N, C-alpha and C positions, 0 to 999 in steps of 0.2 A: 446674237447675244443681246441682252437688255440690261441696262443699268438704271436703277431706280434710286432717286434721291428723295428722301422723306423730309420735307420742310427745310431745304438747305438755306443757310443764312448768309453766306459770303459769296458775292458775285464772282470774285476771282477764282475761287475753288470751282464753282459751277462752270465758268468759262474754260478753265483748264480741263475739266472732265468732258465738256462738250468737244473740245479739240481732240482729246484722246478717243472719244466715241467716233468722230469723223475718220480719224486715222485707222480705226479698226473695223469700221463698218457696223458699229454697234448703235442700237437705238437708245435714246435717253428719255426717261420718264421722270417728270418733276411733279411732286405732290405738294400742293399748297397747304398752308401759307408759305410763300417764299419770303426771305428776308431782304428782297431787292426787287426791282422791276426788270423784266426781261429785256428792256431797251437800255439798261444802264451801261454807261461807258466802261466801267471796270469789267463787266461781263464780256463785252465785245473785245476789249483790249486783251484779256486773258485767252479768249477763243480765237484771236487774230481774225483773219478773213475767212476762217473755216466755218464760223457760226452759221452762215447762210446755207451751208451744205448739210447741217445737222438734222437728223430725223429725230425730232423732239415732240413729245406730247405732254401737256400739262393737265393735271387732275385737280378737282376742287378740294379733295381731302382723301384720306386713306380708304374710306369706304367707297368713294367714287372710283378709285383705282382698282379695288378688288372687284367691283361690279363690272367694270369694263374689260378686265383681263381674266375673265372666267376660263378661257381656253388655255391658260398657261400650263407649262409642264412643271416647273418648280420655281419657288421663290426662295432664294438663299438670302438669309438675313444676316448682315454682317455684325459680328460680335458675340461671342459666348462659347458654345460647346466644342464643335469640331474645328480642328485646324483647317484652314481654307484649302490646303493641299490634299486633304484626306477625303475629299468628296469628288464625285464624278459629275462634271458639268455637261449639259447638253446644249446644242446650238440655239435653242429657243428659250433657255432658262433666263430668269430674272434674278439679278443680284441687287439687293436693296441695302442702302446705306442711310444712316440717320443724320440728323443735323449736327453741325460742328459742336455746339455747346452741350448737347445731351445724348447724342446717339439715337438709336431706335428705342422707343419707349419699352420698358420692361414688360408691359402687358402684351405687346405684340411679340416680343421674344419668347415669352412663356407659352403663348398660344401656338408658336411655331418652333418648338424646341428641337424637333428632328431636323429642321433645315437651318438652324442657327450655326453660323461659322465664326471663326476668330482668326485674327492675324497675331501670331506670337510677338510679344515685346517684353521688355523689362518691366517688372511689377511696379517700379517707381514712377512710371509714366502712365497717364490716364488714357491717351489716345494718340494716334498718328494723324497727320494732316489728311483731310478728306480726299483731296485729289490724289494724293499718294496711295491711300488705301484702295481707292477704286482701281488705279493702275496696277497695283500688286495683284489683286484678286482677278481682275479682268484678263490680264496677260497669262495668269495660270490657267484660267478657263479656256482661253484661246490656244494655249500651248497643248492642252489636252486634246484639242480638236485639230492639231497640226496646223494651226493658224488659218483654218478655213481657206478662203481664196485670197489671203493677204500676200502681197509681194514680199519676198525676203531678200531683195537685192541690196547691195551696198553701193549704190550709185553716188558718185561725187558730183558736186555742182559745177565746178569749173575745170577740174582736172580729170584724168582717167587713170584707172589702175593699169599696171604694166601689162597685164595679159589681155586688156581690151584694145582692140585695134581701132 
């Protein structure tokens, strides 16, 4: 899977998303301009010590991203038409999320109407937190693929379950 962040603004969100990507074996794609430096403390703090293990690519702008990702299967753009659970995700799909303050520009959404998705929420609220949105959609995509090669164990850190010897 591939998560794409279009002009993310908050380092803590991007750090959290990076950590989720490492935990799920997902590639992260960042499209500039970024609202922070990649070496910022807040980014590293949110990503913990997992940031060094992250498969991340940075693009100059949206057009640079499109040019370099010509072989992609699908780009699902977060926000608008279909409910995120009503689409079939493939293992090589790209799921794009917009910046915290404005989302994905409407021009991009209109150009990609067939692959625009949304997360249902109360009409009184404008948006969910970016890192939460990524986790919601990514885990649905991974669930549809039976969590690929992810381990589904419930290991404890200090103790053991009763049926473990």
